[in-house]
C-alpha positions in Angstrom: 34.3 50.6 -3.6 33.8 53.2 -6.4 31.3 51.1 -9.3 30.9 54.5 -11.5 33.8 53.0 -14.0 31.2 50.1 -14.6 28.7 52.7 -16.0 31.3 53.9 -18.3 31.8 50.3 -20.4 29.9 49.5 -23.3 26.2 47.8 -22.9 27.2 44.5 -24.1 30.4 44.5 -21.3 27.9 45.7 -18.4 25.9 42.7 -19.4 28.8 40.1 -19.5 29.7 41.4 -16.3 26.5 41.3 -14.7 26.4 37.8 -16.0 29.5 36.8 -14.9 29.0 38.3 -10.9 25.5 36.7 -11.0 26.9 33.7 -11.6 29.8 33.6 -8.9 27.1 34.7 -6.8 25.2 31.3 -7.7 28.0 29.3 -6.9 28.8 31.2 -4.0 25.2 30.9 -2.5 25.1 27.0 -3.3 28.7 26.9 -1.6 27.4 28.4 1.4 23.9 26.8 1.2 26.1 23.3 0.8 28.0 23.9 4.1 25.5 24.9 6.2 23.7 21.4 5.3 26.2 19.6 5.2 27.3 20.5 8.9 24.0 21.9 10.5 22.0 18.4 8.8 24.9 16.0 9.4 25.2 16.4 12.8 21.7 16.3 13.0 21.2 13.1 11.5 23.6 11.3 13.4 21.6 12.4 16.8 18.4 11.3 15.4 17.7 8.0 16.9 16.6 4.5 14.3 13.3 5.0 15.1 13.5 8.1 13.1 13.8 6.4 9.9 12.3 9.2 7.6 14.4 11.6 9.1 17.6 9.4 8.1 16.0 9.2 4.4 15.3 13.5 4.5 18.7 14.4 6.0 20.4 11.6 3.8 23.9 13.3 2.4 23.3 12.5 -1.5 20.3 14.0 -1.0 21.3 16.9 0.7 24.1 17.0 -1.9 21.3 17.2 -5.1 19.3 20.0 -3.1 22.4 22.2 -3.0 22.5 21.9 -7.0 18.9 23.4 -6.9 20.4 26.7 -5.4 22.1 27.8 -8.8 19.8 28.3 -11.3 17.3 29.6 -8.6 19.7 32.6 -7.7 20.2 33.3 -11.6 15.9 33.8 -12.2 16.0 35.7 -9.4 18.6 38.0 -10.2 18.5 38.1 -14.3 16.5 41.0 -14.0 19.3 43.1 -12.5 21.5 42.7 -15.4 22.0 45.8 -16.9 21.5 46.4 -20.4 20.8 42.6 -21.1 18.7 42.2 -24.2 15.1 41.1 -23.9 15.8 38.0 -25.9 18.5 36.9 -24.4 16.9 37.4 -21.0 14.2 35.3 -21.8 16.4 32.3 -23.1 18.8 32.6 -20.1 15.4 32.6 -17.9 14.3 30.1 -19.6 17.7 27.8 -19.6 17.6 28.2 -16.0 14.0 27.1 -15.5 14.9 24.0 -17.4 18.3 23.3 -15.1 16.2 23.9 -11.8 13.6 21.2 -12.7 16.5 18.5 -13.8 17.8 19.3 -10.3 14.9 19.1 -8.5 14.2 15.5 -10.3 17.7 14.2 -9.5 16.9 15.2 -6.1 13.6 13.1 -6.2 15.6 10.4 -7.3 18.2 10.3 -4.9 15.4 10.6 -2.5 13.8 7.9 -4.0 17.3 5.5 -3.5 17.7 6.9 -0.1 14.2 4.9 0.8 15.2 1.8 -0.9 18.4 2.0 0.7 16.9 2.6 3.6 14.2 -0.2 3.2 16.9 -2.6 2.6 19.4 -1.6 5.7 17.0 -0.9 8.8 14.2 -3.3 7.9 13.7 -5.3 10.6 10.2 -7.5 10.0 10.6 -10.9 8.0 8.1 -9.1 5.7 10.5 -5.9 4.6 13.6 -8.4 4.6 12.0 -10.5 2.1 10.0 -7.6 0.0 11.7 -5.5 -2.4 10.5 -2.4 -3.4 13.3 -2.1 -6.1 11.2 -1.5 -8.5 8.5 1.1 -7.5 11.4 2.8 -7.3 12.5 2.2 -10.6 9.0 3.3 -11.7 9.2 6.2 -9.9 12.6 7.3 -11.4 11.0 6.2 -15.1 8.2 8.7 -14.1 10.2 11.5 -13.0 12.3 11.2 -15.8 9.4 11.2 -18.4 7.5 14.4 -17.0 10.9 16.4 -16.0 11.5 16.3 -19.7 8.2 17.2 -20.8 8.9 20.3 -18.5 12.5 20.8 -19.1 11.0 21.2 -22.9 8.1 23.0 -22.2 10.4 25.6 -20.5 13.1 25.5 -23.3 10.9 26.9 -26.0 8.6 29.2 -23.7 5.3 26.7 -24.0 2.7 25.1 -21.5 3.4 21.8 -20.8 -0.3 20.8 -21.3 1.1 21.9 -25.4 3.0 18.7 -25.4 1.6 16.3 -23.0 -1.7 16.9 -25.9 1.1 15.8 -28.6 1.9 12.4 -26.8 -1.7 11.8 -26.2 -1.2 11.7 -30.2 1.2 9.0 -30.4 0.1 7.1 -27.1 0.0 4.0 -29.6 3.3 4.3 -30.6 4.7 5.0 -26.2 2.4 1.8 -25.6 4.5 0.1 -27.6 7.7 1.5 -27.1 7.0 0.8 -23.3 5.5 -2.3 -23.7 8.0 -4.6 -21.4 7.9 -1.6 -19.2 4.1 -1.6 -18.6 4.1 -5.6 -18.5 6.8 -5.9 -16.1 5.1 -3.6 -13.8 1.7 -4.6 -14.0 3.4 -8.6 -13.4 5.5 -6.9 -10.3 2.4 -5.2 -8.8 0.4 -8.8 -9.2 3.3 -10.4 -7.4 3.7 -8.1 -4.0 -0.2 -8.1 -4.0 -0.7 -12.0 -4.3 2.4 -12.3 -2.4 3.7 -14.9 -5.0 7.3 -13.8 -5.2 10.0 -12.5 -2.1 13.5 -12.0 -2.0 15.0 -15.5 -1.0 12.0 -17.8 -2.2 13.4 -20.9 -3.8 12.2 -20.9 -7.1 12.2 -23.8 -10.1 11.5 -22.5 -13.8 13.3 -25.2 -16.1 11.9 -23.2 -19.5 14.2 -20.9 -18.6 16.6 -22.6 -16.9 16.0 -21.1 -13.2 16.6 -23.0 -10.1 17.4 -21.1 -7.0 17.0 -18.1 -4.3 15.7 -15.2 -5.6 18.4 -12.3 -5.2 16.7 -9.1 -6.3 13.5 -8.0 -7.7 13.4 -5.2 -10.2 11.2 -4.4 -12.4 12.4 -5.3 -15.5 14.0 -8.7 -14.3 14.2 -10.9 -11.3 17.5 -12.5 -11.1 17.8 -16.1 -9.5 21.1 -17.4 -8.4 20.8 -21.1 -9.2 22.7 -23.8 -7.0 25.6 -23.9 -9.1 26.5 -20.3 -8.0 25.5 -18.8 -11.8 22.7 -16.1 -12.4 19.8 -16.2 -14.2 17.6 -13.1 -15.4 13.9 -14.2 -15.7 12.1 -10.9 -17.2 9.3 -10.2 -14.7 6.0 -10.3 -16.9 7.3 -14.0 -17.6 7.0 -15.0 -14.3 3.2 -13.4 -14.7 2.5 -15.2 -18.0 4.0 -18.8 -17.4 3.9 -21.2 -14.2 6.7 -21.4 -12.2 7.3 -23.8 -8.4 8.2 -21.5 -5.4 9.5 -24.0 -2.5 8.6 -21.3 0.2 5.5 -23.5 1.4 8.3 -25.7 2.0 10.7 -23.9 3.9 7.9 -22.3 6.0 5.9 -25.8 7.1 9.7 -26.9 8.6 9.7 -30.5 6.7 11.0 -31.6 3.6 9.3 -34.2 1.4 10.9 -37.8 1.2 9.7 -39.8 -1.4 11.3 -42.7 -2.8 10.8 -46.5 -3.5 12.2 -49.4 -3.3 12.0 -52.2 -5.6 11.4 -55.5 -4.4 12.4 -59.3 -5.8 8.8 -60.4 -6.5 10.1 -64.0 -6.3 11.8 -63.3 -2.9 7.8 -62.4 -1.4 6.6 -65.6 0.7 4.4 -66.5 3.9 6.6 -66.3 7.0 6.7 -70.0 9.0 6.6 -70.0 12.5 10.2 -69.9 12.5 10.4 -66.5 11.2 7.3 -65.1 13.0 9.4 -66.2 16.5 12.2 -64.5 15.0 10.6 -61.1 13.5 8.6 -60.7 16.9 12.2 -60.4 18.9 12.7 -57.2 16.8 11.6 -54.2 19.4 10.0 -52.1 16.2 7.6 -55.4 15.2 7.0 -56.9 19.2 3.5 -55.1 19.8 2.8 -55.5 16.0 3.8 -59.4 15.6 2.0 -60.0 18.5 -1.5 -58.0 17.6 -1.2 -59.8 14.0 -0.4 -63.3 15.4 -3.5 -62.9 17.4 -5.6 -61.5 14.9 -4.8 -64.5 12.5 -5.2 -67.3 15.0 -9.0 -65.9 15.4 -9.4 -65.9 12.0 -8.1 -69.0 11.1 -10.1 -70.6 14.2 -13.2 -69.0 13.0 -12.7 -70.7 9.1 -11.7 -74.0 10.6 -15.5 -74.0 12.7 -16.9 -72.7 9.1 -15.2 -74.7 6.1 -14.1 -77.7 8.6 -11.1 -79.8 6.9 -11.6 -77.6 3.8 -10.0 -74.8 6.6 -6.4 -76.8 6.2 -6.1 -75.7 2.4 -3.2 -72.8 2.2 -5.5 -70.7 0.3 -8.2 -70.4 3.0 -5.9 -69.6 5.5 -4.9 -66.2 6.9 -1.1 -66.3 7.3 1.5 -63.2 7.1 4.0 -62.2 4.6 7.5 -61.0 4.8 6.6 -58.1 2.6 3.9 -57.1 4.6 6.1 -57.2 7.7 8.5 -55.4 6.3 6.1 -53.0 5.3 5.5 -52.4 9.1 9.0 -52.5 9.9 9.3 -50.0 7.6 6.6 -47.9 9.2 7.4 -48.4 12.7 11.5 -47.7 11.4 10.5 -44.2 10.1 8.0 -43.0 13.2 11.2 -43.9 15.6 13.5 -41.9 13.6 14.6 -38.8 15.3 15.1 -37.0 11.7 11.5 -37.5 10.5 8.8 -35.0 11.6 6.4 -36.2 13.4 3.3 -34.1 12.5 3.5 -34.5 9.0 2.3 -37.1 6.5 4.1 -40.4 6.7 2.9 -43.5 4.7 4.5 -46.7 3.0 2.9 -48.6 0.6 3.2 -51.6 -1.5 2.6 -50.1 -5.6 1.2 -52.1 -8.5 4.4 -54.3 -9.7 6.1 -54.0 -12.9 9.0 -55.8 -14.8 11.4 -54.3 -12.3 9.7 -56.0 -8.8 7.5 -54.8 -6.8 7.5 -51.4 -5.6 7.2 -50.2 -2.1 7.0 -46.2 -1.7 8.2 -44.6 1.2 6.7 -41.4 1.6 7.4 -39.2 4.8 8.6 -35.4 5.7 12.1 -35.0 7.3 12.4 -32.4 10.4 14.6 -29.7 8.7 14.3 -28.5 5.0 18.5 -27.9 4.7 19.6 -29.6 1.6 22.7 -31.5 3.6 21.0 -32.6 6.3 17.8 -33.5 4.4 20.1 -36.1 1.9 21.7 -37.4 5.0 18.6 -37.9 6.5 17.5 -39.9 3.6 20.5 -41.9 2.7 20.4 -43.0 6.6 16.8 -44.4 6.0 17.2 -46.2 3.1 20.8 -47.7 3.7 19.2 -49.1 7.0 16.3 -50.0 5.0 18.0 -52.1 2.3 20.7 -53.9 4.3 17.8 -54.8 6.9 15.9 -56.8 3.6 17.8 -59.9 3.8 16.4 -60.3 7.8 12.5 -60.5 6.4 13.8 -62.9 3.3 13.3 -59.9 0.8 15.6 -59.0 -2.0 16.0 -55.7 -4.3 15.2 -56.2 -7.6 18.5 -55.8 -9.8 18.6 -56.4 -13.7 21.7 -58.6 -14.5 25.0 -57.1 -14.3 28.1 -58.2 -16.0 29.5 -60.3 -13.1 26.0 -62.2 -12.6 26.3 -63.1 -16.3 29.9 -64.4 -15.3 29.0 -66.3 -12.5 25.7 -68.1 -14.1 27.6 -69.5 -16.9 30.2 -70.1 -14.8 28.0 -72.3 -12.7 26.6 -74.3 -16.0 29.9 -75.1 -17.4 31.1 -76.6 -14.0 30.8 -80.4 -14.1 27.7 -81.4 -11.7 26.9 -84.8 -10.3 24.4 -85.7 -12.7 27.7 -85.3 -15.2 29.4 -87.7 -13.3 27.0 -90.3 -13.7 27.0 -90.1 -17.1 30.5 -90.6 -17.4 
């Protein structure tokens, strides 16, 4: 092709035509590179096994797409000296602009690489630690640093100055920058401490009443931690508050395999009494109490015989004798019942204790752990235990304490108004 006619054109027209050709060539080269990357590397990515995780990250489609965007400004930088009759000032401006665009696309490619790393970490994590940990905060911090560094270099390229000059100016504005990025700095520091000390993971059940959070952690980001509450609402907690304020993490409970039951039965104090021989024989027939009653009966008999030999006739005083009580026997029954219950964890603490009497009866506290940590089965086991214990109380001659209800008052007033034998005699 004869290009002699181009030399006959005006200089500004030659320069414009040269820039147009350079721009078209830049995007043509980009198209060629994009096609090559999409066909060659995409096929290579499909043939790579899942073990080569870093290869999947580097050959991620979004990363390759961002890499191809770097090609046009590079081609413009290389071909700009070949444009004829280009004014020096124009060449400098276009070169600085091309450098700035190159930096911008490099930063975007690195951000896409960080996103690919996070995606690969989330999808292909096969260990418990990988699945429960989150690198989202580190990815966000990396993007922030890349954006800041890229902005400094781009501005330096546009004004044709060294980036060190801008960085020295930023050093003088350190107080202002610290004020602007205060929450970011605090959140990053808190995130590092939470991760280093293994204080919080994705999936942990946390409770933080001061912010209304009570549920499972679904996301840990640079600035916020997202918690899905049990009513399916979401609470967003600033990351730095998790270090400056206290919160409850129930992970230890979930990992232990047992969930605590700590509840009291309030027994009417007026129903507490000694057991007579008939009651002892009846309670000895209960399978869970058979061995206990035999041992206790023998121990009581031996103690009373010693008291008789020591005190003589004074041993007949009830206060000097050792006797079994219905509440103590019920406490022993409750402990045996819990140990035999299939829903109670056999290798964790189990205790039944009588606490200080109050105006609402005698509290008997049950302290044990279920063999499951799931909420619904836990509530079923707890309900089954207390349903049985409340129903079996009358077998021991005990009653639950209950404040008088309207029916109780009506029954009492009706009984008082009903004429009795004394009223008939008076008539």
